[in-house]
C-alpha positions in Angstrom: -95.3 -107.6 40.0 -96.5 -108.2 43.6 -94.2 -107.3 46.5 -92.2 -110.3 47.7 -89.7 -110.5 50.6 -86.7 -112.7 50.1 -83.8 -113.4 52.4 -80.3 -112.8 50.9 -76.7 -112.3 51.9 -73.8 -110.3 50.6 -70.5 -112.3 50.1 -68.3 -109.2 49.7 -68.8 -108.9 46.0 -72.4 -109.9 45.1 -75.8 -110.2 46.7 -77.1 -113.8 46.7 -80.6 -115.0 47.4 -80.8 -117.6 50.2 -83.6 -119.4 48.5 -84.4 -120.1 44.8 -86.7 -117.5 43.1 -87.3 -116.9 39.4 -86.5 -113.4 38.4 -86.6 -112.0 34.9 -83.6 -109.9 33.7 -84.3 -106.3 34.4 -86.7 -106.9 37.2 -86.6 -103.8 39.5 -85.5 -104.6 43.0 -85.5 -102.7 46.3 -82.7 -103.8 48.7 -83.0 -103.1 52.5 -79.9 -103.7 54.6 -80.5 -104.9 58.2 -77.9 -104.2 60.7 -77.6 -106.1 64.0 -80.0 -104.6 66.5 -78.4 -103.1 69.6 -78.2 -105.5 72.5 -80.9 -105.2 75.1 -80.1 -107.0 78.4 -83.7 -107.4 79.4 -84.6 -108.9 76.0 -81.7 -111.3 76.3 -82.9 -112.4 79.7 -86.4 -113.1 78.3 -85.0 -115.0 75.4 -82.9 -117.1 77.7 -85.9 -117.8 79.9 -88.0 -118.7 76.9 -85.3 -121.1 75.7 -85.1 -122.8 79.1 -88.9 -123.2 79.3 -88.9 -124.7 75.7 -86.2 -127.2 76.7 -88.2 -128.2 79.8 -91.4 -128.7 77.8 -89.7 -130.7 75.0 -86.9 -132.6 76.7 -85.0 -135.7 75.6 -87.6 -137.9 77.4 -90.5 -136.5 75.4 -92.6 -139.6 74.3 -93.3 -140.4 70.6 -97.0 -140.1 70.0 -98.4 -142.5 67.4 -100.4 -141.3 64.4 -103.4 -143.2 65.8 -103.9 -140.4 68.3 -104.8 -137.9 65.6 -108.5 -137.3 65.7 -108.8 -135.1 62.6 -105.8 -135.0 60.2 -104.8 -131.7 58.7 -105.3 -132.0 54.9 -102.6 -129.3 54.3 -99.9 -131.1 56.2 -97.3 -132.4 53.8 -95.1 -134.3 56.2 -95.5 -137.8 57.3 
């Protein structure tokens, strides 16, 4: 079986997958537990600045662009 990474959580009794995935009974699994990374004040400052720039670039007054402006549609785009 190929290696697949799935997000999951522990509810205090069992591990639950966060997204559906077909597993056969007896499938061997490797579980990696991630703890919260230590806080880094400089990283927090950069994340805050990035968030502010994102908000400035995509504010509430961002215009809606019509589909007619698309020059070449992406054939893999499933939205609409």
